[in-house]
mmCIF file of the N, C-alpha and C atoms, coordinates in Angstrom:
data_MODEL
# 
_entry.id   MODEL 
# 
loop_
_atom_site.group_PDB 
_atom_site.id 
_atom_site.type_symbol 
_atom_site.label_atom_id 
_atom_site.label_alt_id 
_atom_site.label_comp_id 
_atom_site.label_asym_id 
_atom_site.label_entity_id 
_atom_site.label_seq_id 
_atom_site.pdbx_PDB_ins_code 
_atom_site.Cartn_x 
_atom_site.Cartn_y 
_atom_site.Cartn_z 
_atom_site.occupancy 
_atom_site.B_iso_or_equiv 
_atom_site.pdbx_formal_charge 
_atom_site.auth_seq_id 
_atom_site.auth_comp_id 
_atom_site.auth_asym_id 
_atom_site.auth_atom_id 
_atom_site.pdbx_PDB_model_num 
ATOM 1   N N  . MET A 1 1  ? 95.408  115.353 117.607 1.00 0.00 ? 1  MET A N  1 
ATOM 2   C CA . MET A 1 1  ? 95.224  113.964 117.932 1.00 0.00 ? 1  MET A CA 1 
ATOM 3   C C  . MET A 1 1  ? 96.602  113.343 118.130 1.00 0.00 ? 1  MET A C  1 
ATOM 4   N N  . GLU A 1 2  ? 96.719  112.567 119.159 1.00 0.00 ? 2  GLU A N  1 
ATOM 5   C CA . GLU A 1 2  ? 97.982  111.872 119.430 1.00 0.00 ? 2  GLU A CA 1 
ATOM 6   C C  . GLU A 1 2  ? 97.972  110.529 118.704 1.00 0.00 ? 2  GLU A C  1 
ATOM 7   N N  . ASN A 1 3  ? 99.171  110.040 118.394 1.00 0.00 ? 3  ASN A N  1 
ATOM 8   C CA . ASN A 1 3  ? 99.243  108.757 117.710 1.00 0.00 ? 3  ASN A CA 1 
ATOM 9   C C  . ASN A 1 3  ? 100.560 108.053 118.050 1.00 0.00 ? 3  ASN A C  1 
ATOM 10  N N  . LYS A 1 4  ? 100.605 106.783 117.695 1.00 0.00 ? 4  LYS A N  1 
ATOM 11  C CA . LYS A 1 4  ? 101.780 105.945 117.974 1.00 0.00 ? 4  LYS A CA 1 
ATOM 12  C C  . LYS A 1 4  ? 102.476 105.493 116.694 1.00 0.00 ? 4  LYS A C  1 
ATOM 13  N N  . ILE A 1 5  ? 102.317 106.250 115.623 1.00 0.00 ? 5  ILE A N  1 
ATOM 14  C CA . ILE A 1 5  ? 102.886 105.832 114.344 1.00 0.00 ? 5  ILE A CA 1 
ATOM 15  C C  . ILE A 1 5  ? 104.408 105.755 114.405 1.00 0.00 ? 5  ILE A C  1 
ATOM 16  N N  . LYS A 1 6  ? 105.039 106.727 115.022 1.00 0.00 ? 6  LYS A N  1 
ATOM 17  C CA . LYS A 1 6  ? 106.499 106.721 115.098 1.00 0.00 ? 6  LYS A CA 1 
ATOM 18  C C  . LYS A 1 6  ? 106.994 105.475 115.844 1.00 0.00 ? 6  LYS A C  1 
ATOM 19  N N  . VAL A 1 7  ? 106.324 105.131 116.910 1.00 0.00 ? 7  VAL A N  1 
ATOM 20  C CA . VAL A 1 7  ? 106.687 103.942 117.689 1.00 0.00 ? 7  VAL A CA 1 
ATOM 21  C C  . VAL A 1 7  ? 106.472 102.676 116.849 1.00 0.00 ? 7  VAL A C  1 
ATOM 22  N N  . LEU A 1 8  ? 105.338 102.616 116.167 1.00 0.00 ? 8  LEU A N  1 
ATOM 23  C CA . LEU A 1 8  ? 105.053 101.447 115.332 1.00 0.00 ? 8  LEU A CA 1 
ATOM 24  C C  . LEU A 1 8  ? 106.053 101.327 114.186 1.00 0.00 ? 8  LEU A C  1 
ATOM 25  N N  . ARG A 1 9  ? 106.459 102.460 113.623 1.00 0.00 ? 9  ARG A N  1 
ATOM 26  C CA . ARG A 1 9  ? 107.479 102.417 112.579 1.00 0.00 ? 9  ARG A CA 1 
ATOM 27  C C  . ARG A 1 9  ? 108.781 101.843 113.115 1.00 0.00 ? 9  ARG A C  1 
ATOM 28  N N  . ALA A 1 10 ? 109.164 102.290 114.307 1.00 0.00 ? 10 ALA A N  1 
ATOM 29  C CA . ALA A 1 10 ? 110.414 101.810 114.914 1.00 0.00 ? 10 ALA A CA 1 
ATOM 30  C C  . ALA A 1 10 ? 110.346 100.307 115.189 1.00 0.00 ? 10 ALA A C  1 
ATOM 31  N N  . ILE A 1 11 ? 109.235 99.863  115.717 1.00 0.00 ? 11 ILE A N  1 
ATOM 32  C CA . ILE A 1 11 ? 109.058 98.435  116.010 1.00 0.00 ? 11 ILE A CA 1 
ATOM 33  C C  . ILE A 1 11 ? 109.162 97.608  114.732 1.00 0.00 ? 11 ILE A C  1 
ATOM 34  N N  . ASN A 1 12 ? 108.629 98.160  113.640 1.00 0.00 ? 12 ASN A N  1 
ATOM 35  C CA . ASN A 1 12 ? 108.616 97.459  112.362 1.00 0.00 ? 12 ASN A CA 1 
ATOM 36  C C  . ASN A 1 12 ? 109.814 97.796  111.478 1.00 0.00 ? 12 ASN A C  1 
ATOM 37  N N  . ASN A 1 13 ? 110.755 98.554  112.048 1.00 0.00 ? 13 ASN A N  1 
ATOM 38  C CA . ASN A 1 13 ? 111.979 98.900  111.334 1.00 0.00 ? 13 ASN A CA 1 
ATOM 39  C C  . ASN A 1 13 ? 111.708 99.610  110.004 1.00 0.00 ? 13 ASN A C  1 
ATOM 40  N N  . LEU A 1 14 ? 110.787 100.580 110.035 1.00 0.00 ? 14 LEU A N  1 
ATOM 41  C CA . LEU A 1 14 ? 110.403 101.332 108.844 1.00 0.00 ? 14 LEU A CA 1 
ATOM 42  C C  . LEU A 1 14 ? 110.818 102.790 108.979 1.00 0.00 ? 14 LEU A C  1 
ATOM 43  N N  . THR A 1 15 ? 111.264 103.378 107.889 1.00 0.00 ? 15 THR A N  1 
ATOM 44  C CA . THR A 1 15 ? 111.498 104.818 107.860 1.00 0.00 ? 15 THR A CA 1 
ATOM 45  C C  . THR A 1 15 ? 110.200 105.494 107.430 1.00 0.00 ? 15 THR A C  1 
ATOM 46  N N  . GLN A 1 16 ? 110.157 106.806 107.578 1.00 0.00 ? 16 GLN A N  1 
ATOM 47  C CA . GLN A 1 16 ? 109.000 107.540 107.072 1.00 0.00 ? 16 GLN A CA 1 
ATOM 48  C C  . GLN A 1 16 ? 108.868 107.300 105.569 1.00 0.00 ? 16 GLN A C  1 
ATOM 49  N N  . GLU A 1 17 ? 109.992 107.291 104.886 1.00 0.00 ? 17 GLU A N  1 
ATOM 50  C CA . GLU A 1 17 ? 109.989 107.076 103.433 1.00 0.00 ? 17 GLU A CA 1 
ATOM 51  C C  . GLU A 1 17 ? 109.403 105.713 103.074 1.00 0.00 ? 17 GLU A C  1 
ATOM 52  N N  . ASP A 1 18 ? 109.764 104.680 103.828 1.00 0.00 ? 18 ASP A N  1 
ATOM 53  C CA . ASP A 1 18 ? 109.203 103.346 103.587 1.00 0.00 ? 18 ASP A CA 1 
ATOM 54  C C  . ASP A 1 18 ? 107.682 103.379 103.694 1.00 0.00 ? 18 ASP A C  1 
ATOM 55  N N  . LEU A 1 19 ? 107.212 104.024 104.743 1.00 0.00 ? 19 LEU A N  1 
ATOM 56  C CA . LEU A 1 19 ? 105.774 104.074 104.994 1.00 0.00 ? 19 LEU A CA 1 
ATOM 57  C C  . LEU A 1 19 ? 105.047 104.887 103.927 1.00 0.00 ? 19 LEU A C  1 
ATOM 58  N N  . THR A 1 20 ? 105.686 105.936 103.432 1.00 0.00 ? 20 THR A N  1 
ATOM 59  C CA . THR A 1 20 ? 105.043 106.743 102.392 1.00 0.00 ? 20 THR A CA 1 
ATOM 60  C C  . THR A 1 20 ? 104.769 105.914 101.144 1.00 0.00 ? 20 THR A C  1 
ATOM 61  N N  . HIS A 1 21 ? 105.703 105.049 100.794 1.00 0.00 ? 21 HIS A N  1 
ATOM 62  C CA . HIS A 1 21 ? 105.518 104.203 99.617  1.00 0.00 ? 21 HIS A CA 1 
ATOM 63  C C  . HIS A 1 21 ? 104.394 103.188 99.834  1.00 0.00 ? 21 HIS A C  1 
ATOM 64  N N  . GLU A 1 22 ? 104.322 102.649 101.014 1.00 0.00 ? 22 GLU A N  1 
ATOM 65  C CA . GLU A 1 22 ? 103.290 101.651 101.298 1.00 0.00 ? 22 GLU A CA 1 
ATOM 66  C C  . GLU A 1 22 ? 101.896 102.259 101.361 1.00 0.00 ? 22 GLU A C  1 
ATOM 67  N N  . LEU A 1 23 ? 101.805 103.503 101.841 1.00 0.00 ? 23 LEU A N  1 
ATOM 68  C CA . LEU A 1 23 ? 100.497 104.145 102.006 1.00 0.00 ? 23 LEU A CA 1 
ATOM 69  C C  . LEU A 1 23 ? 100.146 105.100 100.869 1.00 0.00 ? 23 LEU A C  1 
ATOM 70  N N  . ASP A 1 24 ? 101.095 105.318 99.966  1.00 0.00 ? 24 ASP A N  1 
ATOM 71  C CA . ASP A 1 24 ? 100.901 106.217 98.826  1.00 0.00 ? 24 ASP A CA 1 
ATOM 72  C C  . ASP A 1 24 ? 100.564 107.646 99.274  1.00 0.00 ? 24 ASP A C  1 
ATOM 73  N N  . VAL A 1 25 ? 101.387 108.156 100.189 1.00 0.00 ? 25 VAL A N  1 
ATOM 74  C CA . VAL A 1 25 ? 101.293 109.539 100.665 1.00 0.00 ? 25 VAL A CA 1 
ATOM 75  C C  . VAL A 1 25 ? 102.696 110.138 100.666 1.00 0.00 ? 25 VAL A C  1 
ATOM 76  N N  . THR A 1 26 ? 102.792 111.425 100.956 1.00 0.00 ? 26 THR A N  1 
ATOM 77  C CA . THR A 1 26 ? 104.101 112.070 100.997 1.00 0.00 ? 26 THR A CA 1 
ATOM 78  C C  . THR A 1 26 ? 104.737 111.907 102.376 1.00 0.00 ? 26 THR A C  1 
ATOM 79  N N  . ARG A 1 27 ? 106.056 112.091 102.412 1.00 0.00 ? 27 ARG A N  1 
ATOM 80  C CA . ARG A 1 27 ? 106.758 112.046 103.695 1.00 0.00 ? 27 ARG A CA 1 
ATOM 81  C C  . ARG A 1 27 ? 106.274 113.180 104.590 1.00 0.00 ? 27 ARG A C  1 
ATOM 82  N N  . GLN A 1 28 ? 105.948 114.309 103.993 1.00 0.00 ? 28 GLN A N  1 
ATOM 83  C CA . GLN A 1 28 ? 105.425 115.446 104.755 1.00 0.00 ? 28 GLN A CA 1 
ATOM 84  C C  . GLN A 1 28 ? 104.117 115.071 105.457 1.00 0.00 ? 28 GLN A C  1 
ATOM 85  N N  . THR A 1 29 ? 103.288 114.290 104.791 1.00 0.00 ? 29 THR A N  1 
ATOM 86  C CA . THR A 1 29 ? 102.038 113.839 105.410 1.00 0.00 ? 29 THR A CA 1 
ATOM 87  C C  . THR A 1 29 ? 102.323 112.978 106.630 1.00 0.00 ? 29 THR A C  1 
ATOM 88  N N  . ILE A 1 30 ? 103.214 111.998 106.486 1.00 0.00 ? 30 ILE A N  1 
ATOM 89  C CA . ILE A 1 30 ? 103.555 111.121 107.612 1.00 0.00 ? 30 ILE A CA 1 
ATOM 90  C C  . ILE A 1 30 ? 104.165 111.934 108.749 1.00 0.00 ? 30 ILE A C  1 
ATOM 91  N N  . ASN A 1 31 ? 105.072 112.824 108.413 1.00 0.00 ? 31 ASN A N  1 
ATOM 92  C CA . ASN A 1 31 ? 105.717 113.664 109.412 1.00 0.00 ? 31 ASN A CA 1 
ATOM 93  C C  . ASN A 1 31 ? 104.685 114.515 110.161 1.00 0.00 ? 31 ASN A C  1 
ATOM 94  N N  . SER A 1 32 ? 103.762 115.111 109.444 1.00 0.00 ? 32 SER A N  1 
ATOM 95  C CA . SER A 1 32 ? 102.734 115.965 110.063 1.00 0.00 ? 32 SER A CA 1 
ATOM 96  C C  . SER A 1 32 ? 101.800 115.158 110.950 1.00 0.00 ? 32 SER A C  1 
ATOM 97  N N  . ILE A 1 33 ? 101.449 113.961 110.521 1.00 0.00 ? 33 ILE A N  1 
ATOM 98  C CA . ILE A 1 33 ? 100.596 113.100 111.350 1.00 0.00 ? 33 ILE A CA 1 
ATOM 99  C C  . ILE A 1 33 ? 101.331 112.722 112.628 1.00 0.00 ? 33 ILE A C  1 
ATOM 100 N N  . GLU A 1 34 ? 102.588 112.296 112.495 1.00 0.00 ? 34 GLU A N  1 
ATOM 101 C CA . GLU A 1 34 ? 103.367 111.891 113.670 1.00 0.00 ? 34 GLU A CA 1 
ATOM 102 C C  . GLU A 1 34 ? 103.504 113.028 114.675 1.00 0.00 ? 34 GLU A C  1 
ATOM 103 N N  . LYS A 1 35 ? 103.637 114.246 114.189 1.00 0.00 ? 35 LYS A N  1 
ATOM 104 C CA . LYS A 1 35 ? 103.795 115.405 115.079 1.00 0.00 ? 35 LYS A CA 1 
ATOM 105 C C  . LYS A 1 35 ? 102.464 115.943 115.595 1.00 0.00 ? 35 LYS A C  1 
ATOM 106 N N  . GLY A 1 36 ? 101.361 115.357 115.150 1.00 0.00 ? 36 GLY A N  1 
ATOM 107 C CA . GLY A 1 36 ? 100.045 115.796 115.608 1.00 0.00 ? 36 GLY A CA 1 
ATOM 108 C C  . GLY A 1 36 ? 99.582  117.088 114.963 1.00 0.00 ? 36 GLY A C  1 
ATOM 109 N N  . LYS A 1 37 ? 100.204 117.468 113.849 1.00 0.00 ? 37 LYS A N  1 
ATOM 110 C CA . LYS A 1 37 ? 99.834  118.701 113.156 1.00 0.00 ? 37 LYS A CA 1 
ATOM 111 C C  . LYS A 1 37 ? 98.763  118.461 112.098 1.00 0.00 ? 37 LYS A C  1 
ATOM 112 N N  . TYR A 1 38 ? 98.525  117.203 111.777 1.00 0.00 ? 38 TYR A N  1 
ATOM 113 C CA . TYR A 1 38 ? 97.565  116.851 110.727 1.00 0.00 ? 38 TYR A CA 1 
ATOM 114 C C  . TYR A 1 38 ? 96.841  115.580 111.136 1.00 0.00 ? 38 TYR A C  1 
ATOM 115 N N  . ASP A 1 39 ? 95.518  115.608 111.046 1.00 0.00 ? 39 ASP A N  1 
ATOM 116 C CA . ASP A 1 39 ? 94.726  114.417 111.316 1.00 0.00 ? 39 ASP A CA 1 
ATOM 117 C C  . ASP A 1 39 ? 94.418  113.736 109.988 1.00 0.00 ? 39 ASP A C  1 
ATOM 118 N N  . PRO A 1 40 ? 94.773  112.469 109.862 1.00 0.00 ? 40 PRO A N  1 
ATOM 119 C CA . PRO A 1 40 ? 94.568  111.777 108.592 1.00 0.00 ? 40 PRO A CA 1 
ATOM 120 C C  . PRO A 1 40 ? 93.084  111.563 108.291 1.00 0.00 ? 40 PRO A C  1 
ATOM 121 N N  . SER A 1 41 ? 92.792  111.408 107.017 1.00 0.00 ? 41 SER A N  1 
ATOM 122 C CA . SER A 1 41 ? 91.425  111.085 106.607 1.00 0.00 ? 41 SER A CA 1 
ATOM 123 C C  . SER A 1 41 ? 91.056  109.706 107.160 1.00 0.00 ? 41 SER A C  1 
ATOM 124 N N  . LEU A 1 42 ? 89.780  109.420 107.139 1.00 0.00 ? 42 LEU A N  1 
ATOM 125 C CA . LEU A 1 42 ? 89.327  108.127 107.633 1.00 0.00 ? 42 LEU A CA 1 
ATOM 126 C C  . LEU A 1 42 ? 89.915  106.986 106.800 1.00 0.00 ? 42 LEU A C  1 
ATOM 127 N N  . SER A 1 43 ? 89.971  107.167 105.491 1.00 0.00 ? 43 SER A N  1 
ATOM 128 C CA . SER A 1 43 ? 90.520  106.091 104.654 1.00 0.00 ? 43 SER A CA 1 
ATOM 129 C C  . SER A 1 43 ? 92.009  105.882 104.928 1.00 0.00 ? 43 SER A C  1 
ATOM 130 N N  . LEU A 1 44 ? 92.767  106.955 105.138 1.00 0.00 ? 44 LEU A N  1 
ATOM 131 C CA . LEU A 1 44 ? 94.181  106.811 105.471 1.00 0.00 ? 44 LEU A CA 1 
ATOM 132 C C  . LEU A 1 44 ? 94.351  106.190 106.855 1.00 0.00 ? 44 LEU A C  1 
ATOM 133 N N  . THR A 1 45 ? 93.487  106.536 107.760 1.00 0.00 ? 45 THR A N  1 
ATOM 134 C CA . THR A 1 45 ? 93.520  105.947 109.104 1.00 0.00 ? 45 THR A CA 1 
ATOM 135 C C  . THR A 1 45 ? 93.349  104.429 109.023 1.00 0.00 ? 45 THR A C  1 
ATOM 136 N N  . PHE A 1 46 ? 92.414  103.987 108.190 1.00 0.00 ? 46 PHE A N  1 
ATOM 137 C CA . PHE A 1 46 ? 92.219  102.548 108.009 1.00 0.00 ? 46 PHE A CA 1 
ATOM 138 C C  . PHE A 1 46 ? 93.442  101.896 107.371 1.00 0.00 ? 46 PHE A C  1 
ATOM 139 N N  . LYS A 1 47 ? 94.055  102.560 106.394 1.00 0.00 ? 47 LYS A N  1 
ATOM 140 C CA . LYS A 1 47 ? 95.258  102.024 105.756 1.00 0.00 ? 47 LYS A CA 1 
ATOM 141 C C  . LYS A 1 47 ? 96.388  101.851 106.770 1.00 0.00 ? 47 LYS A C  1 
ATOM 142 N N  . ILE A 1 48 ? 96.555  102.851 107.635 1.00 0.00 ? 48 ILE A N  1 
ATOM 143 C CA . ILE A 1 48 ? 97.599  102.784 108.668 1.00 0.00 ? 48 ILE A CA 1 
ATOM 144 C C  . ILE A 1 48 ? 97.315  101.623 109.614 1.00 0.00 ? 48 ILE A C  1 
ATOM 145 N N  . SER A 1 49 ? 96.069  101.505 110.026 1.00 0.00 ? 49 SER A N  1 
ATOM 146 C CA . SER A 1 49 ? 95.664  100.421 110.920 1.00 0.00 ? 49 SER A CA 1 
ATOM 147 C C  . SER A 1 49 ? 95.934  99.055  110.288 1.00 0.00 ? 49 SER A C  1 
ATOM 148 N N  . GLU A 1 50 ? 95.570  98.911  109.025 1.00 0.00 ? 50 GLU A N  1 
ATOM 149 C CA . GLU A 1 50 ? 95.795  97.643  108.325 1.00 0.00 ? 50 GLU A CA 1 
ATOM 150 C C  . GLU A 1 50 ? 97.288  97.360  108.164 1.00 0.00 ? 50 GLU A C  1 
ATOM 151 N N  . ARG A 1 51 ? 98.068  98.395  107.851 1.00 0.00 ? 51 ARG A N  1 
ATOM 152 C CA . ARG A 1 51 ? 99.509  98.209  107.650 1.00 0.00 ? 51 ARG A CA 1 
ATOM 153 C C  . ARG A 1 51 ? 100.180 97.644  108.887 1.00 0.00 ? 51 ARG A C  1 
ATOM 154 N N  . PHE A 1 52 ? 99.794  98.187  110.056 1.00 0.00 ? 52 PHE A N  1 
ATOM 155 C CA . PHE A 1 52 ? 100.434 97.759  111.295 1.00 0.00 ? 52 PHE A CA 1 
ATOM 156 C C  . PHE A 1 52 ? 99.661  96.645  112.004 1.00 0.00 ? 52 PHE A C  1 
ATOM 157 N N  . LYS A 1 53 ? 98.569  96.193  111.381 1.00 0.00 ? 53 LYS A N  1 
ATOM 158 C CA . LYS A 1 53 ? 97.740  95.132  111.975 1.00 0.00 ? 53 LYS A CA 1 
ATOM 159 C C  . LYS A 1 53 ? 97.392  95.464  113.427 1.00 0.00 ? 53 LYS A C  1 
ATOM 160 N N  . THR A 1 54 ? 96.976  96.719  113.606 1.00 0.00 ? 54 THR A N  1 
ATOM 161 C CA . THR A 1 54 ? 96.668  97.245  114.934 1.00 0.00 ? 54 THR A CA 1 
ATOM 162 C C  . THR A 1 54 ? 95.357  98.016  114.857 1.00 0.00 ? 54 THR A C  1 
ATOM 163 N N  . PRO A 1 55 ? 94.465  97.822  115.819 1.00 0.00 ? 55 PRO A N  1 
ATOM 164 C CA . PRO A 1 55 ? 93.201  98.569  115.808 1.00 0.00 ? 55 PRO A CA 1 
ATOM 165 C C  . PRO A 1 55 ? 93.438  100.086 115.830 1.00 0.00 ? 55 PRO A C  1 
ATOM 166 N N  . ILE A 1 56 ? 92.580  100.791 115.137 1.00 0.00 ? 56 ILE A N  1 
ATOM 167 C CA . ILE A 1 56 ? 92.694  102.253 115.056 1.00 0.00 ? 56 ILE A CA 1 
ATOM 168 C C  . ILE A 1 56 ? 92.806  102.884 116.435 1.00 0.00 ? 56 ILE A C  1 
ATOM 169 N N  . GLU A 1 57 ? 91.970  102.435 117.350 1.00 0.00 ? 57 GLU A N  1 
ATOM 170 C CA . GLU A 1 57 ? 91.959  103.044 118.686 1.00 0.00 ? 57 GLU A CA 1 
ATOM 171 C C  . GLU A 1 57 ? 93.243  102.783 119.469 1.00 0.00 ? 57 GLU A C  1 
ATOM 172 N N  . ASP A 1 58 ? 94.040  101.807 119.045 1.00 0.00 ? 58 ASP A N  1 
ATOM 173 C CA . ASP A 1 58 ? 95.343  101.569 119.676 1.00 0.00 ? 58 ASP A CA 1 
ATOM 174 C C  . ASP A 1 58 ? 96.443  102.431 119.059 1.00 0.00 ? 58 ASP A C  1 
ATOM 175 N N  . ILE A 1 59 ? 96.161  103.020 117.901 1.00 0.00 ? 59 ILE A N  1 
ATOM 176 C CA . ILE A 1 59 ? 97.133  103.889 117.243 1.00 0.00 ? 59 ILE A CA 1 
ATOM 177 C C  . ILE A 1 59 ? 96.844  105.357 117.525 1.00 0.00 ? 59 ILE A C  1 
ATOM 178 N N  . PHE A 1 60 ? 95.574  105.731 117.448 1.00 0.00 ? 60 PHE A N  1 
ATOM 179 C CA . PHE A 1 60 ? 95.179  107.132 117.582 1.00 0.00 ? 60 PHE A CA 1 
ATOM 180 C C  . PHE A 1 60 ? 94.356  107.373 118.841 1.00 0.00 ? 60 PHE A C  1 
ATOM 181 N N  . SER A 1 61 ? 94.598  108.524 119.455 1.00 0.00 ? 61 SER A N  1 
ATOM 182 C CA . SER A 1 61 ? 93.788  108.943 120.597 1.00 0.00 ? 61 SER A CA 1 
ATOM 183 C C  . SER A 1 61 ? 93.693  110.461 120.573 1.00 0.00 ? 61 SER A C  1 
ATOM 184 N N  . TYR A 1 62 ? 92.660  110.988 121.193 1.00 0.00 ? 62 TYR A N  1 
ATOM 185 C CA . TYR A 1 62 ? 92.521  112.441 121.232 1.00 0.00 ? 62 TYR A CA 1 
ATOM 186 C C  . TYR A 1 62 ? 92.123  112.878 122.624 1.00 0.00 ? 62 TYR A C  1 
ATOM 187 N N  . ALA A 1 63 ? 92.476  114.106 122.904 1.00 0.00 ? 63 ALA A N  1 
ATOM 188 C CA . ALA A 1 63 ? 92.070  114.709 124.174 1.00 0.00 ? 63 ALA A CA 1 
ATOM 189 C C  . ALA A 1 63 ? 90.760  115.428 123.946 1.00 0.00 ? 63 ALA A C  1 
ATOM 190 N N  . LYS A 1 64 ? 89.825  115.269 124.851 1.00 0.00 ? 64 LYS A N  1 
ATOM 191 C CA . LYS A 1 64 ? 88.520  115.934 124.691 1.00 0.00 ? 64 LYS A CA 1 
ATOM 192 C C  . LYS A 1 64 ? 88.671  117.444 124.580 1.00 0.00 ? 64 LYS A C  1 
ATOM 193 N N  . ASP A 1 65 ? 89.708  118.006 125.211 1.00 0.00 ? 65 ASP A N  1 
ATOM 194 C CA . ASP A 1 65 ? 89.933  119.450 125.142 1.00 0.00 ? 65 ASP A CA 1 
ATOM 195 C C  . ASP A 1 65 ? 90.251  119.910 123.720 1.00 0.00 ? 65 ASP A C  1 
ATOM 196 N N  . SER A 1 66 ? 90.738  119.021 122.879 1.00 0.00 ? 66 SER A N  1 
ATOM 197 C CA . SER A 1 66 ? 91.109  119.396 121.513 1.00 0.00 ? 66 SER A CA 1 
ATOM 198 C C  . SER A 1 66 ? 89.893  119.609 120.625 1.00 0.00 ? 66 SER A C  1 
ATOM 199 N N  . LEU A 1 67 ? 88.708  119.213 121.102 1.00 0.00 ? 67 LEU A N  1 
ATOM 200 C CA . LEU A 1 67 ? 87.495  119.366 120.319 1.00 0.00 ? 67 LEU A CA 1 
ATOM 201 C C  . LEU A 1 67 ? 86.855  120.733 120.481 1.00 0.00 ? 67 LEU A C  1 
ATOM 202 N N  . LYS A 1 68 ? 87.361  121.554 121.376 1.00 0.00 ? 68 LYS A N  1 
ATOM 203 C CA . LYS A 1 68 ? 86.781  122.881 121.615 1.00 0.00 ? 68 LYS A CA 1 
ATOM 204 C C  . LYS A 1 68 ? 87.154  123.856 120.530 1.00 0.00 ? 68 LYS A C  1 
# 
C-alpha cells in the first residue's frame, strides 16, 4: 500500500521519532509503513489520519494488483 506519511511529516516538520511518540509505536513501524513494507492496523490508520487531520483515503492508497 502506498502512503503519504513521509510527505505529511515533512509538511508538519516532524521526524519519525516525533511521530512514534505521538502514535505510541516504534520508529521501525513508521519506517516500514513509509516504505510500504508494512500495512498498519485499522486503529493505527485512524490514529495517523487524526494526527494529520487528513482523511484516510488521502493518506493511503493501494494498487489493485497488490491484492493478488
